[in-house]
C-alpha positions, 0 to 999 in steps of 0.5 A: 412691665406689661405686654401692653407697654411698648417703649420707644427710645429716642436718642442720637447718641449711645451714652447710656440710652442704647443699654436702656434700649437693649434691656427693654428689648430684653424684657420685650417691651421695646418698641424701637430706638430712634437714633443717629448712629449706625445700626452696627454700634447698637446690638439690636435687631435691625427691625428695631432700629430706625437711624439717621446718621447723615447729618450727624456724620456731616457735623462731624467733618464739618466741625473738623473743617469749619470749627467756627460754624459748629453752633449753628450746625449743632442746632440744624442736626438737633432740629433735623433729627427732632423732626424726623424722630417724631415720625418714626415712633411706631405703636409706643404707648411711652417715648422715652428721649434723651433731654434736650434732642426730642422737644418736638417729639415729645410734644406730638407724643404728649398731644397724642396721648402717649406717656412721655419721659425725658432722660436726663443723664446730669443736673438740671441744666440751670443747676448744671450752668450755675455751678460750672459758672461758679466754678470758672469764676473761682479758678479764673477760667473761661466758662463752660458754654451753654446754648440758649437754644439747648436750654430753652429745649431742656426747659420745654422737655422738663415741662412736657414730661410725665416722669424726668429719669435722672441717675443720681441723688445729686441730680434728683435734688437739683430738680427738686431745687428747681421746683419740679414736683417729686412724683415727676422724678424718677431715680435710676442708677446706671449699670455696668458691662460686667463682661467687658469690665473685669478685673485683671488676670495680672499683677496691678501697678503699685501706687497707680492712680487713674482717672478717666473723663475729659480733662477740664473744669467739669471733671475737677482735674484742677483738684485732683492734680494738686491733690496728687502733687501733694502726696508724699508716697514715692510710689504714687503715680496719676493717669488722666485718661481722656481728651483735654479741653483746650488750655487745660494742658496749661492750666494744669502744668502737664508740661512737667511731666510728672503726670501721665496723660493718654488722651482719648482712648478706645474702650478696650484701652480704658479696660486696660488703664483701669486694669493697670491701676490700683485706685480709682479717683474721680473729682468732679465738681458736677455730674449725673453719674459717671459711668466710669464709676460702675466701670472701675468698680467692675474692674476691681478697683477702689474708688475715690470721688466727690460727692458731686459725682453721684458716687454714693448710688454705688460706693458705701464709704468705707467699703468699696471706697471713700467719698469726699467734698467737691472742691476740696484739695485737702480731703481728696489728697487725705483720702488718696493718702489713706488707701495708698498707705494702706494697699491691702485695704485697698485691694479689699475695697476693690474686691468689694467693689466688684462684688457690688456691681456684681449684685445689681446684674450688670444692667439688668437691674437698671433695665428693670428699674426703667422698665417699671417707670415706663410702665407707671407711665403708661398706666397713668396715660391709660 
């Protein structure tokens, strides 16, 4: 990335965006990070951080005390953050913003002649809504709520963007299906913290399958749980790590007690679960590219994941794990049984998985790719 390219990153919340900002700082091209998180959680010099945490904090408190008011509060927080963020651009020549949170900021940046990028960690929002609505109808559960306010913001940002950054081929294809020009799309798979996520020094629990993510419609645990219950291996166990959406404990019949459920965990505790298990599984019906796939690989786990997860960006089938069709309990059960029945092969896949993410240099390769995209946008605007 050229020294003349100065990038301001706009993201109220961490996701992958803080890693992106740290990478741009590493190569000397970060103007600043504009966020709603406190500086202590970011890992950048204070001079490169502009933060506005109070409204997000108020929303967090209010949603616990008055849950029915949350949609209105969310709109107020997003609007306030966006209006404030524009005034914090500094000398940026390019602005990259987490999708949905910077419509006004990107409009002003474009009008001012700056390069404009939209960072979408998932599929095109209309494709995302479609697949989740279809899945809800298919299994007879309430649909995921999509706020029209946020949909409109996303669509406007797609229009404004010189580039839309996506993390995987499924996400890339979703934008192509909606008529976005290929030249405006940039696919940049995520990285992983290789120091924090590492293989265990102790022996793994044989037959232990772990899946990390909110238990609900998107992550496809209804397919994973059914696949697990079809297994004949008496040593097999399944742990679901993550918060549970309302009603999903009943839908998955978790009261049976045959599945271990941890609820939401701190990151270090997630690492412990990944290091304890012998196999990682993710059955999502929709995903951009789950960060936890690379995290599991960094912990030395073989991966069984659906095509919809974007795992193909990191997993070569038969080398680091197995990739199966989404929404197929049969294929998922067969893949789990295959690796549980051959633990030595699963262990070798886990070692290959660690080598694969090491070759990517943690987050470094990701950062270099993002830097190249932002530099192209900067050059196009000159």
